[in-house]
N, C-alpha and C positions, 0 to 999 in steps of 0.2 A: 536681839532676842533669839534664844535657842529654838530650833525647829521642834515641834511637838513629837514626842516619841510615838511610834506606831506599835500596835499590838502584834504579837507573834502570829495571831490568826489572820490579821489583815495582810501582813507581809507574805504569808503563805498563799493567800488568795491572789494577791497582786503578782506573785511569781508564776502563776498558772496562766499561760496564754489563752487557753480555751475559756477559762472563767472571765478573764479580762474582756475578751471580745464580746461576750454576751451580757456583761454586767456593768461595764464602766462607761460605755459610749452611747450618746444620744444623737439621733438623726431626725430628719424631717422628711415626711413622705410627699408624694405628688399633690396631696390635698392641703399641705401646710401643717399637718398634725405632727407634733413632736412625740417621739416614742423611744424607748430604750432599744438599741440595736440588738436583734436576735438573728442568728444564722438561719437562713432558709435552707431547705434540703439541698438545693443545687449549689448554694454557696458553701455549705459544709462539705459536700462532695468534692468541690474544687480544692478546698483547704486540705482535705485528707489526701488527695491524689496529685497535688501540685508537684512540679519538677522545678529545676532552676529557671528554665525558659518555658513559658506557658502561652499557648495560642488558643484563644477562646472564640469559637464561632457560636453565636447565640441568637435567640429570638429577642425581640424588643422588650424592654422594661422588666428584665429579670433581676435587676438590682446589683449587677456585677460591678458597676462603677463605684457605687457606695461601698460594696463589700471590700474592694481593693483599697479604697481610701482609708477605711478604718484600720486594717493591718498596717498600712503605710504609717499612719500616725502612731500606732502602737509600737512599731519597731523603732521609731524615732524617740519615743518617750522612755522606752525600757532598754535602749542600747546607746551608749555614748558614741558620738561621731558617726552616726548613721545618716547617709545622704539618700533622699528619695527624690525622684524626678517624675513629673506628671505631664503628659502631652495630650493636647486635644486638637481638633481640626481648626478651631479659631481661638484667638487670644481671649475673647470673651468667655468661651466655654472653658478654657484652661483656668481662668481666674475664678470661674464658678466652682470648679473642683476645689480650689484652695479655700474658697468661702465655706464649703461644706466641711472641710477639715477644721477650719477655725470654729465653726459652729459646735463641732464635737469637742474640741479642746476647751472651749469656754464653759462647758457643762460638766467637766471633770470634777472629781472631789478636790477640795482646796489643797489637801496635803500633797497631791500629785503636782498641782500647778506651782506649789511653793518649791517642791523638790526639783522640778524641771520647768523653770519659768520661760516664758516667751520673750525673747530679747529683740527679735526683728520681726516686724509684722507689716508687710505691704502687699500690694496687689499681685506680686509674683513670687514672694518668698516668705517662708516662716523659718526662723532660726531659734533654737532652744538653748537653754543655759548649759546643757550637757554636750554642746558641740554638734548636735544633730540638726538636720535642716530638711526642708521640703521646698523644692523649686518647681514652678510650672511655666509652660510656654508652648509654642507650636513646634519647636524643635530645641533641643538642648545639646550644646557641643562642649561646654566647659566642665571641668571637674570630673570626678569619678563617682558613679552612683552605685549604691547597694541595692536599690529597688527602682525599677522603671515601669511606669504604667503608661501605655499608649491606648487612648480611647478612640473608638470608631476609626481604626486604621484602614478598614476597607473603603470608607467614604473618602479618606484623605488620598488613598491611592487612585481612586476613580476620578475624583474631581480636581485634585491638585497634585499631579504626578511629580512635579518638581519639588514640592514640599515633601512628598513621600520619599523621594530620593535623598533629601536632606536628613530626614528622620533616620533612614536606613544607614547612611554613611556617617551621620553625626551622632545622633542620640544613642543608637544601639551600640556604638563604639565607646560610649562613656561607662557602660556597665562593667563592673569589675568581674573577674572570673568567678564562677560558682555563686553568683548572686541572683536576685530574683527579677524576672521580667514577666509582665502580663500584657500581652497584646490582645485586646478584646474588641469585637466588632460584629455587626450584622454583615451579611454578604452584600457585595456590590459588583456583580458581574464577574465574568471569567477573565479578568485581566488585573495586572498590578501585583505588587509584592505580597499583599495579604493573601491573595488567591494562590500565588506560588508557594508561600510558606504553608498554607493550609494543606495543599496537595502533598507537599513533602512530609509534613507531620503526619498526615493521614496515612501515607504509605508506610511509615514506621509502625503506626498502630496496627495496620492490616497485617504487617509482617510478623507481629507478635514479639518484637524485640524491644529491649530497653533502650531509651534514648541516651545518647552521649551528652557530655557537658555542654557541647555547642549545638545541640539539636533541640528543637521545640517539641514539647508534649502537646498533643492535640486534645482539646476538650470541646465537646459539642453539647449544647443545652437547648433542646427544642422547646416550643411554646407550651406544650402540655406538661412540662416539668413544674410549672407554676400553677397552684390551685386557683388563682384568681381568674384564669382563663377558662371559665365555665359559666354557663347561663342557666338560671333556674327557669327561665321562660322558654317554652318550646319554640323552635324555629323550623319552618318548612324546609326539608332537605330535597334538593333536586336530584335527578338521576345521576348527574355528574358528581354531586357531593357523595352519594352512596357508593359510587364506583371508586371514588378516591379513598374513602375510609376502608372499603373492602381491600383495596390494593395495599394500603398500609398494614392491614392485618395479615394478608397472605404473604407479602414479600418481605416485610420487616418485623412481623410479630407485634406490631403496635396496636393495642386494643384501647379504644377511647370510650369513655362513658357517654351516655346520651347528652348529658349537660355539656361536655366538651365538644361534641359534635354540633350541638346547637350554636355554641359560641363561635366555633370556627366558621360554620356556614354563614352566620350573620355578619361576622367580621369580613369574610371574603366578599360579600356583596358590596361592602364599603371600599375595600382595598384593591379588589381586582387582581391583576397580575402581580402587584407588589406583595401580595400575601406570601409568595414563595420565599422572598428574601427577608421580609420583616417578621414572619411567623413560620419558619420552616419546621417541617416534621422530621426531615432527615438532612444530613450534612450535604449530600449531593443535591438535593432539592433546593437548598439555600442559594446555590449559584446559578440555578436555572432562570431565576427572575431577571428581567431586563435591568441593566444598569441605568441609574438616573442620568439624563442628558444624552443617552445613546439614541442615535437616529434610527438604527435598524434592530435594536434589541428585541422589541416585541414581535417584529416581523420574523426574526430568526427563531424566536421561541415558538411562534405559530407553526413554522416549518417543522420544528422538532416534534410538536404534538401531532402533526399530520404525517409523520414518518418520512419527511422529505430530507431530513438529515440522518443518514444511515450508511448503508453499504451500496454504493453505486459505482462499481469498477468500470474500467475500460470495456467497451464493447467492440470486439474485433470486426473489422470490415466497415466501420463507420469512422469518417475522418475526424480529427481532433483540431479544433480551432483554438487559437491563443489570444488572450487579451492582456495587454501590457500597461504598466505605468513606469515611466522613466524618471528617476530622481537624480538630480545633479549632486553627487556627493552623498545622497541618501539611498535608501533601499530601492531596488528595482524589483518589480513584481510581475508574475505571470500566472494567469488563471487558465487552466486547460478545460476545454468544453467540448461536449458532444451533443448533437441534437438527436435524441432517441425517441421515436414514435411521437414526434411533435412536442416533446418536453426537453428542457435545457438541463442537461446533467453536467455538473462540474466535477470532473474526475481527478483533478490534481491542482496543486498550488505550489509555487516556488518563489522564494525571494532571497536576495543576497545584496551585499553592498561592497563597494571598493573593488569591483571586478569589471573588466572590460566587456564589450559586447560579445566577444568570442566565447566567453564563459557561458553566457546564456544560450547561445546557439548550440554549444557543445552539450549543455544540459539537455536540450531537446533531442539532439542526435543520439546521445548516449543513454538517455533515460526513456522517455515515452516511446520514441521510435524503435528502440530495442525491444519493447514489449509488444510490438505488432501494431502500434498506432500509426495511421497514415496521416500525411500532411493535409490540413484543411486551409483555413484562411487565418491570417495574422493581422490583428488590429492593434494599432498604436494611437496614443493621443496626439494632439496637434504638434507637440514638440518633437515627434518622430521626424519632422521635416526640417528642424532647426539644424543649422551647420554647427558642428563641434570644432573646437580649436584643434589645430594640427597643421601639418604641412599642406595637406590638400583641402582642409576645412570641409569635409563631407558631412552630410546629414546622416542620422541613424538609418533612415530609409535607404539612402544610397549605399552605405556600407553593408546593410543587410542584403540588399539585392545582389551584391557581388558574391555572396556566399550562398545564394539560393533562397533567401527569405524575402518574400514580397509582402510588404506592409501596406495595409489600407489605412488611411488617415481618418481618424474620428475627431471631429471638431468638438471641443468642450462647450457645453452649455454655459454661457457667461453668467447665468443666474444659478448660483450654487445650490440654493434651496430648491429651485425647480428641478435641478439635476438629481438631488437627493430624493425628491418625490418620484421622479422617473424610476430610480432604482427600486423604491418601495412598490411601484406598480408592477415591475417585472418579477420581483422575488417570488410571488405565489406560484409562478410557473417553473421554478428552479428546484433541482435536487442537488444535494451536496454529499460527496463521499466523506464521511466523518473522519476517516483515517488519512487519506491522501490530502484532504483540504483542511486538516485540523488547525493549522496556523492561520490560514485565510479566514476560516469561520470565526476564530477568535478575534481577528481584526474587525470583521463585520459587526460582531457583537459589541466591540469596545469603541468603535468609531463614534465620537460624541462631540458635543458642543464644548467650546472654550469656557472655562470657569472664571467668573469675575470675583476675585478674592476680596476686593474692596467692598462690594455690595452683597456678597454672598449669594449670587444668582448665576444661572447659566446664561452665557451670551448667545447671540443669535447666529453665530457663525461657527464652523467646525474648528476643532483643535488640531494643530499639526503635530502629530506624534507618530509612534511606530504603527499605529492602527490605520492612519490615514492613507498610506500607500496601497495597502491591500484593498481598502474601500475604493480608492481612485481607480485601481485596476479593474475592479468590478463595474465601476461607472463607465469604463470604456465599453464593456459589453452592453450595458443598458442603453448607452447613447448610440452605439454603432451597429449592433447586430439585428438582422431581420431574419425570420424563419426561411429556411432553404426552400427552393423549388427547382424545376428542371433547368431553368435559365441559370440559376445560381450554381447548380452542379456543373453545368457546362463551363461556367466562368471559372470555377475552381480548377477544372481540368486544364483550361487554358493557362491559368496562372501557374499551375504546377509545371506545365510544359516550358513556360518562360523561365521558371526558376531553374529547371534542369539545364536549359540552354545557357543560363548565366553561369552555372557551376562549371559546365563544359568549357565555356569561354575563359573562365578564370583559370582552370587547370591548364588549358592550352597556352 
């Protein structure tokens, strides 16, 4: 039987992408109601401003996943041999994305489904009669894609760094040149590829230049972009709420209605610190919230709010103590510390890998010491006394003494969770120089539990990754340092004299 002829009017309408997006597709909302898809203001803004590569930082429930799914289906239907790939944090969530596309396809006008029939339909793929296809998964390595959508990439980077690495090296490399990519997510701490990409794309935007073909365009959509985030019922605003709204107005030109303020204040009572990342008002604010599973995330945020992460430079005339973590084949880390007026100031952080001990001693001699910092005490974890392989099989402590570094051994707490709690107990007394300690601060904020991919929960023990060495170095401080007194000062002088004698003996 011949296919029914289409009117010229219908052909003209179906040839208009904007008309198709707002007239052909049906979706289901969070309440189960079925309605014709219409572009929300934020979605229309993204469609008008999109680049080849798009990075979307957003508040929750703004409908961007649905928005990207509909154009993906539209591209497949009205272009031959168009390949779309969709990635989510779990296979179940990825399959749900495909179900939503199938929901929209099933409700299309019959002439479209006749012209572009669905010939493959399973839990991970839809293939159409025109050679186009949609594939879903937690990572995609095969084939070449014309459109790639990565949902909640921030959460993947935070909870499943190995999976994020696979997405970065695998899925992103399936994208054909000058094709479409949408990476969208809420924020999840200042760590991982999503955060790095956001800062890079944000820097391009701030510079006012146009992105290249291999650069991402940054799109930020705050909570107040959606009209549903408003309350008709008044809610009591605290002094903190009023100060926050005033700050948004003065510093960012953001003016909120009373209804928006009521909604935000009420939602904040429920969400607490998570409000910053789930419903951010500014892009920078989005990353200030503590990462899920992070041990010290909220503690570090409290320090920021109290002004304890800022500018805390070296103070001349006060000795600098060092706190180390030694990794065999991994990163070795050093925290630089001064006790100033009874408070613990961290004035520097250094890490490296693949270098001998001499490199780290040279770092001290050629770096902090050159800036007028005097030797204090050096603290190392228990493995500072372990003998290293070699002709003489000396320990780090022995080798350090020969070049004038006297290490004090800090025994690790065998109960890791108790050790973590000890760190949390000392953090309120600490100040961090945000420039010199930037890398270390990032590690403290990102140090988190291991993720159980099978059960979708955080495990009860820490994850060993790039952040753990910096956190372990800080644990050396928490476990081993006691405030100074006259006896301690005399001890330092005695140790310095012994170090000088060791250096003289080594030279002789």
